[in-house]
Structures are given as structure tokens and as C-alpha cells.
Backbone as CSV, one residue per row, in Angstrom:
resi,resn,N_x,N_y,N_z,CA_x,CA_y,CA_z,C_x,C_y,C_z
1,UNK,0.813,-1.632,-0.134,0.107,0.219,0.018,0.838,1.247,0.319
2,UNK,2.483,1.259,0.130,2.907,2.334,0.614,3.503,2.840,-0.663
3,UNK,3.295,2.027,-1.758,3.638,2.466,-3.159,2.680,3.342,-4.009
4,UNK,1.529,3.240,-3.180,0.492,3.330,-3.925,0.115,4.924,-3.331
5,UNK,0.812,5.384,-2.172,0.574,6.648,-1.099,1.325,8.026,-2.518
6,UNK,2.205,7.611,-3.071,2.714,8.904,-3.866,1.817,9.091,-4.567
7,UNK,1.245,8.164,-5.701,-0.126,8.341,-6.852,-1.100,8.359,-6.337
8,UNK,-1.675,8.574,-5.045,-2.645,8.732,-4.851,-2.931,10.705,-4.241
9,UNK,-1.698,10.936,-3.757,-1.182,12.233,-3.557,-1.057,12.305,-4.902
10,UNK,-0.603,12.165,-6.148,-0.128,12.921,-7.236,-1.319,12.916,-7.996
11,UNK,-2.480,11.730,-7.710,-4.391,12.159,-8.406,-4.799,13.080,-7.940
12,UNK,-4.789,13.166,-6.378,-5.322,14.173,-5.847,-5.383,15.817,-6.496
13,UNK,-3.677,16.011,-6.633,-3.217,17.130,-6.811,-3.478,17.235,-8.202
14,UNK,-3.330,16.319,-9.302,-4.026,16.680,-10.469,-5.136,17.559,-10.441
15,UNK,-6.643,15.872,-9.711,-8.042,16.328,-9.867,-7.747,18.123,-9.414
16,UNK,-7.049,18.822,-8.259,-7.122,20.244,-7.705,-6.477,21.170,-8.906
17,UNK,-5.870,20.959,-9.439,-5.288,21.685,-10.905,-6.528,21.432,-11.593
18,UNK,-7.425,21.007,-12.011,-7.757,20.291,-13.397,-8.872,21.362,-12.915
19,UNK,-10.136,21.160,-11.313,-10.726,21.873,-11.107,-10.547,23.520,-11.076
20,UNK,-9.643,23.753,-10.581,-8.645,25.436,-10.807,-8.569,25.791,-12.411
21,UNK,-8.399,25.344,-13.125,-8.487,25.104,-14.306,-9.660,25.561,-14.845
22,UNK,-10.262,24.851,-14.770,-11.859,24.997,-15.075,-12.551,26.164,-14.399
23,UNK,-11.954,26.544,-13.468,-12.562,27.868,-12.857,-12.330,28.776,-13.549
24,UNK,-10.756,28.858,-13.579,-10.420,29.708,-13.851,-10.538,30.465,-15.791
25,UNK,-10.720,28.826,-16.724,-11.386,29.149,-17.684,-13.242,30.014,-18.052
26,UNK,-13.423,29.504,-17.142,-15.139,29.631,-16.641,-15.374,31.519,-16.660
27,UNK,-14.284,31.564,-15.581,-14.182,32.997,-15.403,-13.681,33.782,-16.530
28,UNK,-13.434,33.306,-17.151,-12.527,34.485,-18.491,-13.401,34.089,-19.569
29,UNK,-14.310,32.984,-19.861,-15.517,32.748,-21.070,-16.073,34.114,-20.186
30,UNK,-16.985,33.882,-19.110,-17.907,34.523,-18.508,-17.614,36.127,-18.817
31,UNK,-16.680,36.298,-18.322,-16.052,38.175,-18.607,-15.552,38.436,-20.282
32,UNK,-15.602,37.569,-20.964,-15.632,37.538,-23.005,-17.059,37.498,-22.767
33,UNK,-18.640,36.988,-21.953,-19.435,37.237,-23.170,-19.779,35.891,-23.307
34,UNK,-19.292,34.988,-23.482,-19.523,33.751,-23.456,-20.212,33.106,-22.491
35,UNK,-20.578,32.016,-22.730,-21.668,31.104,-21.310,-20.786,30.035,-20.717
36,UNK,-20.383,29.909,-19.569,-19.153,29.403,-18.762,-18.867,27.827,-19.033
37,UNK,-20.359,27.353,-19.906,-20.083,25.488,-19.723,-19.694,25.292,-20.880
38,UNK,-19.340,26.175,-22.004,-19.046,26.077,-23.093,-17.061,25.833,-22.692
39,UNK,-16.871,25.754,-21.705,-15.482,25.451,-21.243,-15.243,23.834,-21.069
40,UNK,-16.277,23.209,-20.912,-16.521,21.685,-20.574,-15.869,21.508,-21.573
41,UNK,-16.237,22.062,-22.829,-16.305,21.141,-24.051,-14.855,21.261,-25.068
42,UNK,-14.301,20.094,-24.982,-13.107,19.720,-25.975,-12.925,20.791,-26.863
43,UNK,-11.924,21.363,-27.687,-11.630,21.493,-28.776,-12.688,22.669,-28.989
44,UNK,-13.413,23.052,-28.774,-14.365,24.013,-29.123,-14.096,25.470,-27.580
45,UNK,-13.596,24.824,-26.416,-13.600,25.675,-25.581,-11.731,26.723,-26.248
46,UNK,-11.067,25.830,-27.338,-10.139,26.361,-27.350,-10.126,26.696,-28.498
47,UNK,-11.325,26.551,-29.484,-11.540,27.332,-29.894,-11.978,28.845,-30.263
48,UNK,-13.046,29.359,-28.739,-13.263,29.763,-28.411,-12.439,30.909,-27.664
49,UNK,-11.644,30.316,-27.082,-10.245,31.250,-26.058,-9.223,31.731,-27.322
50,UNK,-9.230,31.034,-28.272,-8.553,31.452,-29.964,-9.417,33.119,-30.328
51,UNK,-10.606,32.678,-30.409,-11.574,34.041,-31.207,-11.718,34.918,-30.005
52,UNK,-11.793,34.673,-28.197,-11.502,35.708,-27.823,-10.107,36.693,-27.229
53,UNK,-9.263,35.563,-28.322,-7.868,36.467,-27.765,-7.367,37.179,-28.968
54,UNK,-7.509,36.822,-30.347,-7.496,37.291,-31.012,-8.250,38.667,-31.915
55,UNK,-7.778,39.128,-32.729,-9.160,40.187,-33.807,-9.755,39.295,-34.704
56,UNK,-10.950,40.007,-34.768,-11.407,39.190,-36.214,-10.658,39.046,-37.120
57,UNK,-9.676,40.249,-37.714,-9.028,40.109,-39.048,-8.144,38.860,-39.158
58,UNK,-7.955,38.363,-37.826,-6.490,37.322,-37.426,-6.962,36.027,-37.329
59,UNK,-8.159,36.369,-37.058,-8.732,34.618,-36.526,-9.225,33.716,-38.060
60,UNK,-8.854,32.819,-37.980,-8.526,32.162,-39.767,-10.318,30.674,-39.674
61,UNK,-11.112,30.897,-38.941,-12.218,30.492,-38.524,-13.721,31.441,-38.306
62,UNK,-13.656,32.141,-39.496,-14.251,33.315,-39.031,-16.055,33.428,-39.357
């Protein structure tokens, strides 16, 4: 059981980091005028972050 203690701790730390990341993205999306639940959709959230960060003239997916 001692061998798995480190793995359990690392797993819990990874889950905490994931939760903090989702909370941060949620705040960014809300401030940018997007709905917060869109953070939870893979790839679509990256597309929206790209749209938020760049000017429309630079965006490849108009």
C-alpha cells in the first residue's frame, strides 16, 4: 500500500489543478461574454479562447 500513496497524492493534486483550471477558464469565458459551460467541451473551448484572444481579422475560422 505504501507504493500507491504517492500515486494517490499525485492524482489528488492533478484533480485539484484541473478544478482550478476550469474555474479560471469559466471566469474568462464569462467576462468575454460567452457561457461558462462551454469550458467543458474539448476543442470547442480552445477555439473560443482563440476567438477571444485574437482580433477577428486574424481569426482563421471566421
